[in-house]
C-alpha distance (Angstrom), angle and dihedral (degrees) to the residues before:
residue distance angle dihedral
X1 . . .
X2 3.78 . .
X3 3.77 118.1 .
X4 3.86 114.5 -120.2
X5 3.72 122.3 -138.7
X6 3.76 116.7 -118.4
X7 3.76 104.5 -116.7
X8 3.87 99.1 -154.3
X9 3.83 92.4 67.1
X10 3.80 126.1 72.6
X11 3.79 124.6 -141.1
X12 3.84 90.8 -83.1
X13 3.79 92.3 52.0
X14 3.86 96.5 -106.3
X15 3.79 117.9 139.7
X16 3.77 114.4 -111.9
X17 3.75 140.9 163.9
X18 3.80 112.9 -96.3
X19 3.81 113.5 -117.5
X20 3.78 105.0 -126.3
X21 3.86 96.3 171.1
X22 3.85 93.9 111.9
X23 3.77 94.4 47.8
X24 3.85 119.8 103.6
X25 3.72 119.0 -108.0
X26 3.82 107.0 -118.1
X27 3.73 139.7 159.8
X28 3.88 109.5 -79.6
X29 3.73 128.1 -167.9
X30 3.82 129.3 -175.5
X31 3.78 125.9 -177.3
X32 3.82 121.9 -171.4
X33 3.73 135.0 170.3
X34 3.84 141.1 -167.2
X35 3.73 141.1 154.7
X36 3.81 142.9 -137.6
X37 3.73 116.6 -146.3
X38 3.78 121.1 -154.1
X39 3.81 143.4 164.8
X40 3.87 112.7 -64.7
X41 3.80 88.2 -116.5
X42 3.80 91.8 54.2
X43 3.82 91.1 51.0
X44 3.74 89.2 49.0
X45 3.84 92.0 51.2
X46 3.86 90.3 48.6
X47 3.83 90.6 49.9
X48 3.84 92.4 47.2
X49 3.81 93.4 46.7
X50 3.75 92.4 -117.0
X51 3.79 100.1 134.1
X52 3.81 108.7 115.5
X53 3.80 94.7 -135.7
X54 3.81 92.6 61.8
X55 3.83 139.2 -113.1
X56 3.84 99.8 5.5
X57 3.80 97.1 -170.8
X58 3.83 94.4 43.5
X59 3.84 91.8 50.2
X60 3.77 92.0 44.3
X61 3.80 89.6 52.0
X62 3.77 92.0 54.2
X63 3.84 90.2 46.7
X64 3.78 89.2 54.1
X65 3.79 92.4 49.0
X66 3.77 91.7 48.3
X67 3.75 93.3 46.8
X68 3.80 92.9 52.4
X69 3.80 88.4 53.7
X70 3.81 90.3 51.0
X71 3.84 101.5 41.4
X72 3.75 94.1 117.4
X73 3.85 88.2 59.2
X74 3.87 90.6 55.2
X75 3.78 102.7 38.7
X76 3.83 111.2 51.5
X77 3.81 101.1 -147.0
X78 3.84 98.5 41.0
X79 3.76 119.9 111.1
X80 3.81 120.1 -125.1
X81 3.76 103.4 -111.2
X82 3.78 135.8 -162.6
X83 3.72 100.6 -117.3
X84 3.79 115.0 -157.8
X85 3.82 96.5 -170.9
X86 3.79 143.1 2.2
X87 3.84 124.1 -169.9
X88 3.78 121.1 -177.2
X89 3.81 117.0 -172.3
X90 3.76 120.7 -167.1
X91 3.83 122.9 -178.8
X92 3.75 133.5 168.0
X93 3.82 114.2 -121.5
X94 3.75 113.3 178.8
X95 3.84 106.7 -53.1
X96 3.79 95.6 -16.6
X97 3.70 139.2 77.5
X98 3.89 109.9 -134.9
X99 3.83 114.1 -152.0
X100 3.80 127.0 -164.2
X101 3.80 123.0 179.3
X102 3.81 124.4 -167.0
X103 3.79 115.9 -169.8
X104 3.78 125.9 -174.4
X105 3.84 132.3 -169.8
X106 3.81 140.0 162.6
X107 3.84 97.3 -138.7
X108 3.80 148.9 108.5
X109 3.80 97.7 -92.8
X110 3.83 133.1 52.0
X111 3.79 124.8 -102.5
X112 3.80 99.2 -135.5
X113 3.77 94.2 112.8
X114 3.78 91.2 48.5
X115 3.82 91.7 54.6
X116 3.80 91.3 47.3
X117 3.76 91.7 47.6
X118 3.75 91.4 49.5
X119 3.82 91.4 53.7
X120 3.80 92.4 46.8
X121 3.79 94.2 50.5
X122 3.70 93.7 46.1
X123 3.83 91.0 52.1
X124 3.84 92.4 46.0
X125 3.86 88.0 51.1
X126 3.83 91.5 53.0
X127 3.84 87.6 50.9
X128 3.77 93.1 48.0
X129 3.82 92.6 49.3
X130 3.83 94.9 47.3
X131 3.80 102.8 33.4
X132 3.81 93.0 100.5
X133 3.76 89.8 68.3
X134 3.86 101.8 27.4
X135 3.84 121.4 26.0
X136 3.79 90.3 166.3
X137 3.81 96.0 73.2
X138 3.83 115.3 132.7
X139 3.75 124.7 -145.2
X140 3.78 111.4 -155.3
X141 3.75 154.8 145.3
X142 3.81 95.2 43.3
X143 3.75 105.5 171.2
X144 3.76 148.3 149.1
X145 3.83 109.2 -102.3
X146 3.79 100.3 177.8
X147 3.81 144.9 -6.1
X148 3.71 131.6 -170.8
X149 3.77 134.1 -173.7
X150 3.73 139.2 33.8
X151 3.74 132.1 70.0
X152 3.76 94.8 -50.2
X153 3.87 92.1 54.5
X154 3.72 125.6 -155.5
X155 3.81 128.6 -8.9
X156 3.73 128.3 179.9
X157 3.85 132.5 -179.9
């Protein structure tokens, strides 16, 4: 196995933003997922719409979409991208909210970070909206599931 060079470091080891100006604009897709586990009573309250702050899953979906659009503001070396679509799916399974984000762009850099950021923000929003009744919630298993496009091609977990 050949060792790959980390692209966010120059020859002296200093962090820098990669120049993507010479890369071709292609369709890019990133899919990430994660979850937030909670007490069964909390999951039941979310499902029944009985959380005092409002529609937990709807607000978390919007937070995920907004976060994907603002990833370059959160992650210092990410490029601002022209996203063409963001879908954030939240569903209750048992005592957890499962989150999947699909991000699409036609650009020079991949959208993996945008998908991961969308999942993270959605999970944090669920926590924020439910913390009054359950401070022991656990956010976990945030991961990239798939990416398509660009020079490196497709990758799937």
